[in-house]
N, CA, C and O of each residue as an XYZ file, in Angstrom:
940
protein
N       0.850     -1.201      0.000
C       0.000      0.000      0.000
C       0.882      1.246      0.000
O       1.700      1.436      0.900
N       0.713      2.087     -1.006
C       1.494      3.313     -1.105
C       0.861      4.409     -0.250
O      -0.291      4.783     -0.468
N       1.603      4.914      0.707
C       1.101      5.965      1.585
C       1.582      7.350      1.169
O       1.108      8.351      1.707
N       2.507      7.426      0.227
C       3.156      8.688     -0.116
C       2.376      9.408     -1.219
O       2.037      8.815     -2.243
N       2.099     10.691     -0.993
C       1.372     11.515     -1.953
C       2.250     12.699     -2.367
O       3.109     13.132     -1.599
N       2.039     13.220     -3.569
C       2.933     14.265     -4.079
C       2.760     15.634     -3.437
O       3.701     16.427     -3.413
N       1.575     15.921     -2.918
C       1.344     17.231     -2.304
C       0.204     17.125     -1.295
O      -0.474     16.101     -1.202
N       0.010     18.204     -0.545
C      -0.994     18.199      0.526
C      -2.403     18.054     -0.026
O      -3.237     17.375      0.573
N      -2.672     18.675     -1.145
C      -4.019     18.597     -1.726
C      -4.388     17.161     -2.074
O      -5.482     16.703     -1.745
N      -3.478     16.447     -2.741
C      -3.775     15.060     -3.122
C      -3.816     14.143     -1.903
O      -4.537     13.145     -1.901
N      -3.038     14.481     -0.858
C      -3.029     13.660      0.359
C      -4.368     13.715      1.081
O      -4.698     12.808      1.844
N      -5.138     14.768      0.847
C      -6.444     14.919      1.496
C      -7.601     14.601      0.554
O      -8.766     14.673      0.947
N      -7.280     14.252     -0.677
C      -8.313     13.988     -1.669
C      -9.207     12.818     -1.246
O      -8.718     11.747     -0.889
N     -10.518     13.041     -1.292
C     -11.475     11.999     -0.953
C     -11.740     11.833      0.530
O     -12.577     11.019      0.920
N     -11.042     12.591      1.363
C     -11.210     12.484      2.818
C     -12.109     13.587      3.361
O     -12.958     13.340      4.218
N     -11.919     14.794      2.862
C     -12.582     15.962      3.438
C     -14.071     15.999      3.109
O     -14.494     15.648      2.008
N     -14.851     16.435      4.099
C     -16.283     16.619      3.904
C     -16.775     17.656      4.914
O     -16.134     17.887      5.940
N     -17.889     18.262      4.623
C     -18.473     19.250      5.524
C     -18.816     18.608      6.866
O     -19.148     17.425      6.936
N     -18.732     19.406      7.928
C     -19.188     19.040      9.276
C     -18.363     17.920      9.915
O     -18.845     17.266     10.840
N     -17.152     17.685      9.455
C     -16.323     16.653     10.056
C     -15.520     17.219     11.226
O     -15.367     18.433     11.359
N     -15.006     16.317     12.076
C     -14.123     16.724     13.165
C     -12.674     16.468     12.754
O     -12.329     15.375     12.303
N     -11.839     17.482     12.913
C     -10.432     17.394     12.536
C      -9.562     17.712     13.748
O      -9.781     18.715     14.427
N      -8.585     16.867     14.017
C      -7.559     17.170     15.016
C      -6.357     17.755     14.290
O      -5.930     17.239     13.257
N      -5.821     18.829     14.836
C      -4.687     19.508     14.210
C      -3.587     19.686     15.245
O      -3.765     20.403     16.230
N      -2.447     19.032     15.021
C      -1.349     19.069     15.978
C      -0.676     20.430     16.032
O      -0.929     21.307     15.207
N       0.186     20.580     17.023
C       0.941     21.815     17.167
C       0.641     22.542     18.457
O      -0.348     22.276     19.141
N       1.529     23.469     18.766
C       1.422     24.279     19.981
C       1.924     25.663     19.606
O       3.107     25.843     19.320
N       1.013     26.653     19.609
C       1.409     27.946     19.061
C       1.669     27.765     17.576
O       0.773     27.380     16.825
N       2.893     28.041     17.154
C       3.284     27.829     15.756
C       4.250     26.673     15.605
O       4.784     26.443     14.520
N       4.477     25.943     16.687
C       5.466     24.867     16.671
C       4.797     23.533     16.357
O       3.921     23.078     17.092
N       5.221     22.911     15.256
C       4.691     21.604     14.910
C       3.318     21.627     14.293
O       2.612     20.619     14.326
N       2.912     22.768     13.720
C       1.601     22.822     13.079
C       1.697     22.270     11.657
O       2.718     22.431     10.988
N       0.635     21.625     11.208
C       0.594     21.055      9.854
C       0.110     22.138      8.899
O      -1.032     22.109      8.442
N       0.976     23.081      8.605
C       0.584     24.276      7.873
C       0.173     23.987      6.431
O      -0.800     24.551      5.931
N       0.921     23.104      5.766
C       0.603     22.782      4.371
C      -0.762     22.084      4.285
O      -1.560     22.378      3.395
N      -1.017     21.172      5.203
C      -2.283     20.446      5.188
C      -3.459     21.349      5.555
O      -4.534     21.239      4.964
N      -3.263     22.239      6.525
C      -4.367     23.137      6.893
C      -4.670     24.107      5.758
O      -5.827     24.471      5.552
N      -3.643     24.533      5.017
C      -3.884     25.391      3.859
C      -4.647     24.636      2.766
O      -5.485     25.209      2.071
N      -4.343     23.343      2.626
C      -5.071     22.530      1.641
C      -6.537     22.360      2.038
O      -7.415     22.300      1.178
N      -6.797     22.284      3.341
C      -8.189     22.222      3.811
C      -8.902     23.520      3.458
O     -10.055     23.503      3.027
N      -8.225     24.628      3.639
C      -8.810     25.929      3.268
C      -9.168     25.954      1.785
O     -10.261     26.377      1.410
N      -8.245     25.500      0.951
C      -8.460     25.525     -0.497
C      -9.603     24.607     -0.926
O     -10.234     24.838     -1.957
N      -9.868     23.564     -0.135
C     -10.933     22.612     -0.495
C     -12.315     23.220     -0.358
O     -13.249     22.809     -1.047
N     -12.452     24.207      0.536
C     -13.739     24.865      0.730
C     -14.694     24.153      1.679
O     -15.828     24.603      1.840
N     -14.273     23.044      2.323
C     -15.178     22.367      3.260
C     -15.526     23.302      4.411
O     -14.733     24.166      4.786
N     -16.710     23.122      4.961
C     -17.170     24.048      5.992
C     -17.884     23.301      7.115
O     -18.107     22.093      7.039
N     -18.236     24.052      8.155
C     -18.925     23.461      9.300
C     -18.021     22.575     10.123
O     -18.494     21.639     10.768
N     -16.719     22.852     10.116
C     -15.742     21.971     10.757
C     -15.704     22.162     12.271
O     -15.833     23.278     12.774
N     -15.526     21.062     12.980
C     -15.150     21.095     14.389
C     -13.673     20.740     14.452
O     -13.271     19.669     13.997
N     -12.865     21.628     15.012
C     -11.419     21.427     15.022
C     -10.917     21.317     16.455
O     -11.192     22.173     17.296
N     -10.175     20.247     16.713
C      -9.548     20.036     18.010
C      -8.088     20.454     17.878
O      -7.321     19.845     17.132
N      -7.715     21.496     18.607
C      -6.334     21.988     18.553
C      -6.078     22.803     19.807
O      -6.978     23.475     20.311
N      -4.853     22.747     20.312
C      -4.528     23.507     21.513
C      -4.916     24.971     21.353
O      -5.485     25.567     22.267
N      -4.616     25.541     20.214
C      -5.007     26.908     19.883
C      -5.306     26.929     18.386
O      -5.503     25.871     17.790
N      -5.343     28.082     17.781
C      -5.654     28.143     16.342
C      -4.612     28.971     15.621
O      -4.940     29.848     14.822
N      -3.335     28.681     15.915
C      -2.267     29.438     15.287
C      -2.297     30.892     15.743
O      -2.772     31.196     16.837
N      -1.795     31.772     14.913
C      -1.903     33.212     15.151
C      -2.506     33.830     13.902
O      -2.614     33.171     12.868
N      -2.895     35.080     13.995
C      -3.579     35.719     12.880
C      -2.802     35.562     11.579
O      -1.634     35.940     11.489
N      -3.469     34.997     10.569
C      -2.881     34.863      9.243
C      -2.031     33.636      9.030
O      -1.514     33.430      7.932
N      -1.866     32.794     10.076
C      -1.007     31.610      9.963
C      -1.741     30.401     10.533
O      -2.402     30.496     11.567
N      -1.619     29.256      9.847
C      -2.172     28.006     10.351
C      -3.686     27.989     10.329
O      -4.307     28.452      9.372
N      -4.280     27.454     11.385
C      -5.744     27.311     11.437
C      -6.473     28.649     11.364
O      -7.645     28.700     10.991
N      -5.791     29.718     11.714
C      -6.432     31.026     11.654
C      -6.911     31.348     10.241
O      -7.868     32.101     10.061
N      -6.249     30.779      9.249
C      -6.670     31.001      7.866
C      -8.018     30.340      7.580
O      -8.750     30.779      6.693
N      -8.344     29.292      8.324
C      -9.664     28.678      8.205
C     -10.726     29.491      8.936
O     -11.904     29.452      8.578
N     -10.305     30.224      9.956
C     -11.229     31.138     10.621
C     -11.553     32.309      9.700
O     -12.687     32.789      9.684
N     -10.577     32.767      8.940
C     -10.787     33.870      8.008
C     -11.895     33.551      7.010
O     -12.687     34.423      6.652
N     -11.946     32.311      6.569
C     -12.923     31.898      5.565
C     -14.197     31.317      6.182
O     -15.062     30.814      5.465
N     -14.309     31.386      7.504
C     -15.488     30.910      8.234
C     -15.762     29.426      7.975
O     -16.917     29.004      7.930
N     -14.701     28.639      7.805
C     -14.882     27.204      7.579
C     -14.999     26.422      8.879
O     -15.468     25.284      8.883
N     -14.572     27.032      9.985
C     -14.626     26.370     11.290
C     -15.872     26.808     12.038
O     -16.106     27.999     12.245
N     -16.668     25.827     12.439
C     -17.888     26.093     13.201
C     -17.604     26.075     14.701
O     -18.177     26.857     15.458
N     -16.705     25.165     15.126
C     -16.451     24.986     16.555
C     -14.989     24.633     16.781
O     -14.401     23.856     16.029
N     -14.408     25.216     17.829
C     -13.051     24.867     18.259
C     -13.117     24.187     19.615
O     -13.843     24.634     20.504
N     -12.360     23.105     19.778
C     -12.160     22.465     21.081
C     -10.705     22.714     21.427
O      -9.811     22.077     20.870
N     -10.465     23.644     22.349
C      -9.119     24.183     22.557
C      -8.863     24.471     24.029
O      -9.751     24.361     24.874
N      -7.616     24.843     24.304
C      -7.294     25.234     25.671
C      -6.768     26.667     25.753
O      -6.611     27.207     26.848
N      -6.493     27.294     24.584
C      -5.873     28.622     24.628
C      -6.231     29.388     23.369
O      -6.143     28.856     22.263
N      -6.638     30.645     23.540
C      -6.991     31.471     22.378
C      -6.295     32.830     22.414
O      -6.562     33.678     21.562
N      -5.424     33.047     23.366
C      -4.926     34.387     23.671
C      -4.113     35.075     22.602
O      -4.050     36.304     22.595
N      -3.477     34.336     21.686
C      -2.613     34.977     20.703
C      -3.280     35.144     19.344
O      -2.610     35.474     18.365
N      -4.573     34.923     19.271
C      -5.261     34.993     17.991
C      -6.446     35.949     18.110
O      -7.486     35.596     18.666
N      -6.279     37.153     17.586
C      -7.328     38.171     17.709
C      -8.600     37.762     16.992
O      -9.700     37.989     17.496
N      -8.459     37.159     15.815
C      -9.631     36.756     15.046
C     -10.428     35.684     15.782
O     -11.658     35.717     15.805
N      -9.714     34.732     16.384
C     -10.347     33.681     17.193
C     -11.171     34.320     18.300
O     -12.346     33.996     18.471
N     -10.559     35.221     19.046
C     -11.245     35.875     20.157
C     -12.429     36.707     19.670
O     -13.491     36.698     20.294
N     -12.255     37.420     18.567
C     -13.328     38.263     18.045
C     -14.542     37.430     17.634
O     -15.678     37.774     17.960
N     -14.293     36.326     16.913
C     -15.405     35.495     16.463
C     -16.125     34.845     17.640
O     -17.350     34.722     17.630
N     -15.365     34.428     18.657
C     -15.978     33.818     19.831
C     -16.834     34.835     20.586
O     -17.977     34.547     20.940
N     -16.283     36.015     20.829
C     -17.005     37.036     21.593
C     -18.226     37.547     20.837
O     -19.190     38.007     21.449
N     -18.186     37.467     19.507
C     -19.313     37.909     18.695
C     -20.355     36.808     18.511
O     -21.375     37.027     17.856
N     -20.110     35.626     19.081
C     -21.042     34.522     18.956
C     -21.021     33.848     17.598
O     -21.961     33.139     17.239
N     -19.949     34.065     16.834
C     -19.835     33.491     15.492
C     -19.107     32.150     15.495
O     -19.086     31.451     14.482
N     -18.521     31.796     16.610
C     -17.715     30.580     16.698
C     -18.000     29.890     18.024
O     -17.908     30.508     19.085
N     -18.345     28.608     17.961
C     -18.517     27.840     19.188
C     -17.139     27.492     19.749
O     -16.198     27.226     19.001
N     -17.038     27.497     21.060
C     -15.756     27.187     21.685
C     -15.986     26.304     22.902
O     -16.755     26.649     23.799
N     -15.312     25.163     22.922
C     -15.330     24.270     24.070
C     -13.961     24.368     24.740
O     -12.980     23.790     24.274
N     -13.921     25.115     25.847
C     -12.653     25.323     26.551
C     -12.284     24.088     27.359
O     -13.146     23.445     27.957
N     -11.003     23.766     27.371
C     -10.475     22.654     28.159
C      -9.198     23.086     28.855
O      -8.372     23.765     28.245
N      -9.010     22.710     30.118
C      -7.667     22.843     30.688
C      -6.692     22.065     29.795
O      -7.046     21.015     29.258
N      -5.485     22.573     29.639
C      -4.577     21.986     28.656
C      -4.280     20.512     28.914
O      -4.249     19.712     27.979
N      -4.065     20.155     30.154
C      -3.810     18.751     30.472
C      -5.010     17.874     30.208
O      -4.873     16.732     29.770
N      -6.211     18.419     30.481
C      -7.434     17.672     30.208
C      -7.603     17.451     28.715
O      -8.003     16.367     28.290
N      -7.299     18.478     27.908
C      -7.403     18.330     26.456
C      -6.457     17.241     25.963
O      -6.840     16.392     25.157
N      -5.225     17.272     26.452
C      -4.253     16.255     26.051
C      -4.727     14.855     26.429
O      -4.588     13.916     25.645
N      -5.287     14.715     27.630
C      -5.748     13.405     28.080
C      -6.998     12.953     27.342
O      -7.172     11.758     27.106
N      -7.868     13.882     26.972
C      -9.050     13.521     26.186
C      -8.641     12.928     24.834
O      -9.246     11.972     24.350
N      -7.604     13.516     24.239
C      -7.111     13.016     22.956
C      -6.436     11.658     23.144
O      -6.673     10.724     22.378
N      -5.591     11.561     24.175
C      -4.901     10.286     24.429
C      -5.908      9.180     24.704
O      -5.757      8.057     24.222
N      -6.946      9.505     25.490
C      -7.974      8.518     25.809
C      -8.701      8.067     24.549
O      -8.954      6.876     24.366
N      -9.038      9.018     23.683
C      -9.705      8.662     22.440
C      -8.877      7.705     21.608
O      -9.405      6.748     21.041
N      -7.580      7.961     21.533
C      -6.696      7.087     20.779
C      -6.541      5.712     21.399
O      -6.263      4.740     20.698
N      -6.719      5.624     22.714
C      -6.587      4.351     23.423
C      -7.909      3.605     23.535
O      -7.962      2.527     24.127
N      -8.974      4.163     22.976
C     -10.276      3.510     23.033
C     -10.977      3.666     24.365
O     -11.847      2.866     24.710
N     -10.602      4.699     25.120
C     -11.217      4.952     26.431
C     -12.286      6.031     26.256
O     -11.959      7.168     25.915
N     -13.552      5.696     26.484
C     -14.620      6.657     26.195
C     -14.700      7.830     27.168
O     -15.178      8.903     26.801
N     -14.237      7.636     28.405
C     -14.324      8.701     29.400
C     -13.366      8.409     30.544
O     -12.919      7.277     30.725
N     -13.057      9.456     31.321
C     -12.173      9.295     32.480
C     -12.534     10.379     33.496
O     -13.286     11.304     33.187
N     -11.998     10.257     34.698
C     -12.263     11.230     35.763
C     -11.001     12.006     36.116
O      -9.907     11.444     36.171
N     -11.168     13.312     36.356
C     -10.056     14.169     36.736
C     -10.523     15.191     37.769
O     -11.686     15.595     37.769
N      -9.613     15.606     38.649
C      -9.949     16.630     39.637
C      -9.941     18.023     39.016
O     -10.544     18.953     39.550
N      -9.252     18.158     37.882
C      -9.123     19.467     37.246
C     -10.480     19.982     36.778
O     -11.181     19.312     36.019
N     -10.841     21.166     37.235
C     -12.093     21.795     36.808
C     -13.251     21.623     37.759
O     -14.291     22.253     37.571
N     -13.109     20.784     38.786
C     -14.198     20.601     39.749
C     -14.517     21.935     40.429
O     -13.621     22.641     40.892
N     -15.811     22.265     40.480
C     -16.220     23.498     41.143
C     -16.057     24.749     40.303
O     -16.218     25.857     40.814
N     -15.737     24.597     39.014
C     -15.557     25.748     38.131
C     -16.568     25.673     36.985
O     -17.372     24.743     36.915
N     -16.517     26.652     36.098
C     -17.402     26.658     34.942
C     -17.177     25.437     34.057
O     -18.085     24.992     33.356
N     -15.965     24.905     34.097
C     -15.639     23.731     33.283
C     -16.543     22.550     33.650
O     -16.821     21.694     32.810
N     -16.997     22.506     34.896
C     -17.772     21.363     35.388
C     -19.254     21.429     35.038
O     -19.985     20.461     35.254
N     -19.700     22.550     34.505
C     -21.134     22.705     34.250
C     -21.640     21.649     33.268
O     -21.098     21.488     32.175
N     -22.698     20.926     33.682
C     -23.307     19.922     32.833
C     -22.572     18.598     32.779
O     -22.966     17.713     32.020
N     -21.508     18.435     33.566
C     -20.729     17.200     33.537
C     -20.924     16.410     34.838
O     -21.206     16.977     35.894
N     -20.770     15.125     34.732
C     -20.917     14.260     35.906
C     -19.762     14.460     36.876
O     -18.602     14.511     36.469
N     -20.081     14.574     38.154
C     -19.061     14.648     39.203
C     -19.237     13.436     40.105
O     -20.346     13.144     40.552
N     -18.154     12.739     40.370
C     -18.205     11.527     41.188
C     -17.139     11.602     42.272
O     -16.090     12.221     42.089
N     -17.418     10.971     43.389
C     -16.482     11.010     44.514
C     -15.683      9.715     44.585
O     -16.239      8.619     44.521
N     -14.362      9.864     44.718
C     -13.451      8.740     44.927
C     -12.576      9.060     46.136
O     -11.910     10.094     46.176
N     -12.585      8.159     47.124
C     -11.738      8.333     48.310
C     -11.902      9.710     48.948
O     -10.933     10.321     49.398
N     -13.146     10.186     48.978
C     -13.421     11.458     49.635
C     -13.137     12.684     48.799
O     -13.311     13.801     49.286
N     -12.704     12.521     47.554
C     -12.399     13.651     46.680
C     -13.338     13.638     45.477
O     -13.712     12.573     44.985
N     -13.717     14.824     45.007
C     -14.593     14.938     43.855
C     -13.800     14.961     42.556
O     -12.757     15.604     42.442
N     -14.335     14.235     41.585
C     -13.691     14.162     40.275
C     -14.726     14.436     39.183
O     -15.904     14.106     39.321
N     -14.264     15.035     38.118
C     -15.099     15.423     36.992
C     -14.921     14.430     35.847
O     -13.796     14.065     35.504
N     -16.021     14.002     35.266
C     -15.909     13.087     34.139
C     -15.722     13.856     32.836
O     -16.483     14.775     32.532
N     -14.705     13.473     32.072
C     -14.443     14.052     30.758
C     -14.488     12.951     29.710
O     -14.064     11.823     29.964
N     -15.003     13.280     28.533
C     -15.101     12.313     27.450
C     -13.824     12.284     26.619
O     -13.179     13.312     26.413
N     -13.469     11.092     26.144
C     -12.369     10.990     25.202
C     -12.768     11.604     23.861
O     -13.954     11.740     23.559
N     -11.776     11.968     23.069
C     -12.024     12.580     21.764
C     -11.484     11.680     20.660
O     -10.371     11.164     20.758
N     -12.272     11.497     19.618
C     -11.828     10.706     18.464
C     -12.371     11.391     17.221
O     -13.580     11.587     17.099
N     -11.495     11.757     16.300
C     -11.870     12.592     15.162
C     -12.021     11.787     13.872
O     -11.651     10.615     13.794
N     -12.573     12.458     12.873
C     -12.640     11.864     11.532
C     -11.268     11.900     10.862
O     -10.903     10.994     10.113
N     -10.513     12.969     11.146
C      -9.221     13.188     10.496
C      -8.260     13.850     11.470
O      -8.648     14.749     12.216
N      -7.010     13.409     11.464
C      -5.945     14.097     12.195
C      -4.884     14.534     11.194
O      -4.470     13.750     10.340
N      -4.442     15.793     11.299
C      -3.322     16.276     10.490
C      -2.172     16.596     11.429
O      -2.336     17.340     12.396
N      -1.005     16.029     11.138
C       0.152     16.190     12.018
C       1.371     16.594     11.207
O       1.441     16.362     10.000
N       2.325     17.198     11.890
C       3.577     17.618     11.259
C       4.736     16.940     11.971
O       4.847     17.013     13.195
N       5.598     16.281     11.211
C       6.763     15.605     11.784
C       8.038     16.073     11.095
O       8.012     16.551      9.961
N       9.138     15.928     11.795
C      10.440     16.293     11.248
C      10.886     15.291     10.184
O      11.362     15.665      9.111
N      10.722     14.021     10.509
C      11.171     12.980      9.580
C      10.166     11.835      9.581
O       9.583     11.502     10.612
N       9.976     11.241      8.414
C       9.101     10.078      8.305
C       9.627      9.146      7.243
O      10.455      9.538      6.420
N       9.149      7.903      7.252
C       9.536      6.983      6.183
C       8.306      6.596      5.366
O       7.178      6.934      5.726
N       8.529      5.900      4.288
C       7.442      5.588      3.362
C       6.400      4.648      3.959
O       5.319      4.485      3.392
N       6.708      4.029      5.093
C       5.732      3.189      5.793
C       4.863      3.995      6.755
O       3.923      3.462      7.345
N       5.184      5.300      6.915
C       4.382      6.166      7.779
C       4.918      6.344      9.183
O       4.294      7.034      9.988
N       6.064      5.740      9.508
C       6.672      5.947     10.830
C       7.162      7.389     10.933
O       7.725      7.931      9.981
N       6.944      8.003     12.091
C       7.231      9.425     12.243
C       8.142      9.722     13.421
O       8.084      9.058     14.456
N       8.987     10.736     13.244
C       9.812     11.279     14.325
C       9.545     12.781     14.396
O       9.655     13.487     13.393
N       9.191     13.265     15.593
C       8.970     14.692     15.800
C      10.219     15.292     16.428
O      10.938     14.614     17.163
N      10.473     16.542     16.143
C      11.699     17.171     16.642
C      11.399     18.169     17.756
O      10.673     19.146     17.570
N      11.979     17.892     18.912
C      11.936     18.795     20.060
C      10.505     19.237     20.386
O       9.633     18.388     20.566
N      10.244     20.556     20.467
C       8.955     21.033     20.939
C       7.807     20.644     20.016
O       6.653     20.655     20.444
N       8.091     20.300     18.766
C       7.024     19.860     17.858
C       6.425     18.528     18.299
O       5.393     18.103     17.781
N       7.069     17.880     19.247
C       6.508     16.665     19.829
C       5.561     17.077     20.957
O       5.800     16.781     22.128
N       4.504     17.753     20.587
C       3.547     18.256     21.572
C       2.247     17.459     21.470
O       2.161     16.365     22.028
N       1.252     17.971     20.782
C      -0.010     17.241     20.616
C       0.039     16.266     19.440
O      -0.848     15.424     19.305
N       1.052     16.366     18.596
C       1.090     15.546     17.386
C       1.042     14.033     17.652
O       0.222     13.351     17.038
N       1.883     13.478     18.539
C       1.876     12.018     18.710
C       0.532     11.458     19.162
O       0.091     10.426     18.656
N      -0.123     12.129     20.111
C      -1.393     11.593     20.606
C      -2.513     11.784     19.591
O      -3.399     10.936     19.481
N      -2.482     12.899     18.841
C      -3.513     13.102     17.826
C      -3.403     12.084     16.700
O      -4.410     11.685     16.115
N      -2.185     11.667     16.401
C      -1.990     10.694     15.322
C      -2.693      9.374     15.604
O      -2.986      8.614     14.681
N      -2.964      9.098     16.879
C      -3.624      7.842     17.253
C      -5.140      7.983     17.378
O      -5.848      6.984     17.504
N      -5.642      9.224     17.345
C      -7.022      9.476     17.771
C      -7.929      9.938     16.639
O      -8.745     10.841     16.822
N      -7.787      9.322     15.470
C      -8.651      9.678     14.349
C      -8.818      8.478     13.423
O      -7.984      7.573     13.402
N      -9.901      8.484     12.663
C     -10.128      7.414     11.696
C      -9.030      7.401     10.638
O      -8.588      6.338     10.201
N      -8.595      8.592     10.230
C      -7.541      8.729      9.226
C      -6.547      9.770      9.701
O      -6.934     10.875     10.081
N      -5.268      9.427      9.682
C      -4.212     10.376     10.014
C      -3.382     10.645      8.773
O      -2.895      9.723      8.118
N      -3.229     11.935      8.459
C      -2.398     12.365      7.339
C      -1.244     13.178      7.908
O      -1.455     14.124      8.666
N      -0.033     12.807      7.542
C       1.157     13.452      8.092
C       1.903     14.219      7.013
O       2.064     13.741      5.890
N       2.354     15.413      7.369
C       3.314     16.118      6.529
C       4.664     16.033      7.226
O       4.762     16.239      8.436
N       5.701     15.731      6.459
C       7.034     15.565      7.035
C       8.030     16.450      6.295
O       7.884     16.712      5.101
N       9.034     16.898      7.020
C      10.067     17.716      6.398
C      11.033     16.865      5.577
O      11.514     17.292      4.527
N      11.308     15.662      6.067
C      12.246     14.771      5.370
C      11.624     13.382      5.283
O      11.231     12.805      6.297
N      11.535     12.850      4.065
C      10.979     11.518      3.844
C      12.091     10.574      3.398
O      12.847     10.875      2.474
N      12.177      9.416      4.078
C      13.225      8.445      3.772
C      12.578      7.083      3.494
O      11.424      6.859      3.859
N      13.320      6.174      2.850
C      12.766      4.840      2.593
C      12.496      4.082      3.891
O      13.158      4.309      4.904
N      11.521      3.184      3.847
C      11.211      2.356      5.009
C      12.436      1.573      5.438
O      13.159      1.034      4.599
N      12.674      1.507      6.746
C      13.821      0.786      7.281
C      14.993      1.669      7.631
O      15.936      1.214      8.279
N      14.956      2.947      7.211
C      16.092      3.838      7.495
C      16.013      4.504      8.864
O      17.022      4.991      9.374
N      14.815      4.530      9.469
C      14.683      5.161     10.782
C      15.054      4.169     11.873
O      14.709      2.990     11.799
N      15.756      4.654     12.880
C      16.070      3.832     14.043
C      14.761      3.531     14.783
O      14.086      4.461     15.225
N      14.391      2.266     14.926
C      13.116      1.941     15.585
C      12.975      2.553     16.972
O      11.866      2.873     17.398
N      14.091      2.719     17.681
C      14.032      3.286     19.030
C      13.728      4.782     19.016
O      13.407      5.354     20.057
N      13.825      5.420     17.854
C      13.600      6.859     17.768
C      12.210      7.219     17.255
O      11.840      8.393     17.238
N      11.448      6.227     16.839
C      10.133      6.484     16.251
C       9.120      6.841     17.342
O       8.991      6.136     18.343
N       8.403      7.954     17.126
C       7.385      8.396     18.077
C       5.995      7.915     17.679
O       5.207      7.528     18.543
N       5.684      7.934     16.387
C       4.395      7.439     15.897
C       4.634      6.275     14.948
O       5.214      6.470     13.880
N       4.203      5.071     15.308
C       4.344      3.927     14.399
C       3.486      4.109     13.151
O       2.410      4.705     13.206
N       3.970      3.595     12.035
C       3.295      3.774     10.765
C       1.896      3.199     10.697
O       1.118      3.582      9.824
N       1.554      2.285     11.599
C       0.218      1.692     11.601
C      -0.866      2.750     11.763
O      -2.002      2.549     11.334
N      -0.514      3.890     12.387
C      -1.498      4.947     12.617
C      -1.617      5.912     11.444
O      -2.586      6.669     11.371
N      -0.664      5.903     10.533
C      -0.610      6.918      9.470
C      -1.059      6.320      8.144
O      -0.470      5.355      7.657
N      -2.100      6.896      7.567
C      -2.647      6.385      6.305
C      -2.018      7.048      5.091
O      -1.837      6.408      4.055
N      -1.681      8.343      5.214
C      -1.117      9.073      4.091
C      -0.008      9.999      4.585
O      -0.026     10.463      5.725
N       0.955     10.256      3.702
C       2.104     11.072      4.098
C       2.566     11.901      2.903
O       2.540     11.435      1.764
N       2.986     13.123      3.171
C       3.472     14.009      2.113
C       4.726     14.719      2.612
O       4.786     15.168      3.757
N       5.716     14.814      1.746
C       6.958     15.526      2.098
C       6.795     16.991      1.726
O       6.450     17.313      0.589
N       7.044     17.883      2.690
C       6.837     19.319      2.464
C       8.117     20.123      2.531
O       8.093     21.342      2.358
N       9.250     19.453      2.784
C      10.508     20.178      2.901
C      10.651     20.838      4.260
O       9.774     20.725      5.116
N      11.752     21.518      4.443
C      12.013     22.175      5.724
C      10.938     23.202      6.012
O      10.677     24.091      5.201
N      10.326     23.075      7.155
C       9.211     23.945      7.510
C       9.673     25.369      7.747
O      10.827     25.622      8.092
N       8.740     26.295      7.553
C       9.017     27.683      7.885
C       9.154     27.790      9.399
O       8.247     27.411     10.141
N      10.282     28.302      9.846
C      10.505     28.415     11.287
C       9.988     29.768     11.767
O      10.747     30.715     11.973
N       8.700     29.820     11.931
C       8.072     31.085     12.315
C       8.277     31.363     13.803
O       8.389     30.439     14.609
N       8.324     32.628     14.147
C       8.506     33.049     15.536
C       7.207     33.699     16.004
O       6.756     34.697     15.441
N       6.616     33.117     17.042
C       5.347     33.634     17.546
C       5.539     34.961     18.252
O       4.777     35.903     18.035
N       6.553     35.037     19.095
C       6.901     36.271     19.790
C       8.362     36.592     19.518
O       9.225     35.725     19.654
N       8.641     37.810     19.141
C      10.027     38.229     18.990
C      10.288     39.312     20.037
O       9.883     40.463     19.877
N      10.964     38.921     21.096
C      11.277     39.838     22.188
C      12.745     40.233     22.095
O      13.630     39.377     22.078
N      12.986     41.504     22.037
C      14.375     41.992     21.975
C      14.586     43.067     23.038
O      13.626     43.623     23.571
N      15.799     43.338     23.325
C      16.125     44.430     24.249
C      17.258     45.243     23.645
O      18.066     44.718     22.880
N      17.316     46.515     23.987
C      18.365     47.354     23.406
C      19.746     46.799     23.707
O      20.023     46.370     24.828
N      20.603     46.808     22.711
C      21.965     46.331     22.886
C      22.773     47.404     23.595
O      22.748     48.570     23.199
N      23.486     47.018     24.636
C      24.316     48.003     25.333
C      25.422     48.474     24.404
O      26.090     47.686     23.734
N      25.587     49.780     24.392
C      26.597     50.353     23.486
C      27.989     49.919     23.922
O      28.280     49.794     25.111
N      28.832     49.695     22.932
C      30.200     49.246     23.200
C      31.005     50.361     23.816
O      32.185     50.179     24.115
């Protein structure tokens, strides 16, 4: 079975449809599947529910799908660096399901492991708990959270092989590994694609069994979310 596709558009061909749930890896601008998210924008699908820690920043990544109003709902833990995200939410144009970051990560991991729900102390007694089951264990209250499982996951890896095995580099190993396990179809974009058997098995983060399609995108744009500088002391 050939998993390698020539570009992001063809890698998503026949998969995308309106009203589907998509998991999108990354944290801020690190490890985002930018080529694949741009291909989703070009496809014109709409009514999407997107699971992502955030939605990129204005004009980059998932934010480009917000520009075209293709996203109906975000399941996220952070929106602070995206003005468009905040504006659409405050205007009632975008549904938002807020999650504590650790809870979001565990919901995705649980979905990939086939666990429909779990209990956590995080969020008990807060707005997060509204409408959710609370149960007591050993004298402590715990909140029930549902696992997440999507129609499609898009992930970005540093290196992959033609069998779909993936290696993430440094901070890009954030939500990508768990999202790759938590969808019916996972499509990966990789910076470097090598023949099967060339990756050290001990270095593989996502086994190829989880990856259905893969596209080589070259060295990713190393975007900087915040550029903080200070005046240089004069010599």
